[in-house]
C-alpha atoms as a printed R data frame, in Angstrom:
   type eleno elety resid chain resno      x       y       z
1  ATOM     1    CA   MET     A     1 60.683 173.703 164.285
2  ATOM     2    CA   SER     A     2 59.804 175.524 166.974
3  ATOM     3    CA   GLU     A     3 55.693 175.499 166.289
4  ATOM     4    CA   LEU     A     4 55.985 171.645 166.693
5  ATOM     5    CA   PHE     A     5 56.635 171.807 169.882
6  ATOM     6    CA   THR     A     6 53.829 174.562 170.522
7  ATOM     7    CA   LEU     A     7 51.218 171.656 169.987
8  ATOM     8    CA   SER     A     8 50.079 169.479 172.855
9  ATOM     9    CA   PHE     A     9 48.050 166.434 173.263
10 ATOM    10    CA   ASP     A    10 45.424 167.658 174.596
11 ATOM    11    CA   ALA     A    11 45.255 170.189 171.174
12 ATOM    12    CA   VAL     A    12 45.571 166.855 169.089
13 ATOM    13    CA   LEU     A    13 42.969 164.716 170.892
14 ATOM    14    CA   THR     A    14 40.454 168.094 170.355
15 ATOM    15    CA   SER     A    15 40.861 168.574 166.626
16 ATOM    16    CA   ALA     A    16 40.539 164.581 166.370
17 ATOM    17    CA   ILE     A    17 37.034 164.764 168.308
18 ATOM    18    CA   VAL     A    18 35.882 167.420 166.331
19 ATOM    19    CA   CYS     A    19 36.532 166.308 163.127
20 ATOM    20    CA   LEU     A    20 34.996 162.608 164.151
21 ATOM    21    CA   VAL     A    21 32.066 164.981 165.107
22 ATOM    22    CA   LEU     A    22 31.747 166.888 162.005
23 ATOM    23    CA   ARG     A    23 32.055 163.754 159.596
24 ATOM    24    CA   GLU     A    24 29.047 162.097 162.169
25 ATOM    25    CA   VAL     A    25 27.129 165.431 161.198
26 ATOM    26    CA   MET     A    26 27.754 165.098 157.590
27 ATOM    27    CA   ILE     A    27 26.272 161.640 157.262
28 ATOM    28    CA   PHE     A    28 23.277 162.395 159.109
29 ATOM    29    CA   ALA     A    29 23.032 165.868 157.507
30 ATOM    30    CA   LEU     A    30 23.494 165.228 153.689
31 ATOM    31    CA   PRO     A    31 21.478 163.268 151.377
32 ATOM    32    CA   ASP     A    32 22.447 159.860 150.958
33 ATOM    33    CA   ASP     A    33 24.264 160.475 147.288
34 ATOM    34    CA   VAL     A    34 26.798 162.645 148.999
35 ATOM    35    CA   ALA     A    35 27.093 161.307 152.063
36 ATOM    36    CA   GLY     A    36 25.871 157.852 152.501
37 ATOM    37    CA   PRO     A    37 26.179 154.600 150.327
38 ATOM    38    CA   GLY     A    38 28.202 155.215 147.360
39 ATOM    39    CA   GLY     A    39 28.588 158.458 148.435
40 ATOM    40    CA   TRP     A    40 30.659 161.056 146.960
41 ATOM    41    CA   LEU     A    41 32.386 162.951 149.855
42 ATOM    42    CA   ILE     A    42 31.948 160.477 152.343
43 ATOM    43    CA   ASP     A    43 31.001 156.657 150.918
44 ATOM    44    CA   THR     A    44 29.589 154.158 154.183
45 ATOM    45    CA   GLY     A    45 29.910 151.631 152.479
46 ATOM    46    CA   LEU     A    46 26.467 150.008 153.363
47 ATOM    47    CA   GLY     A    47 24.504 149.643 150.187
48 ATOM    48    CA   GLU     A    48 21.820 147.270 149.765
49 ATOM    49    CA   ALA     A    49 22.707 143.256 148.826
50 ATOM    50    CA   ASP     A    50 22.104 143.079 145.562
């Protein structure tokens, strides 16, 4: 339980920012079938209207 008290607000905030930045980089760099509309890893949900 003492490990929980060693977490600071800065560490939690830094982890959240890193996760958000990595997600945006993956959306930009990976092909659409992986990270895009209908992608299996990240589904952006911005598909074309049929």
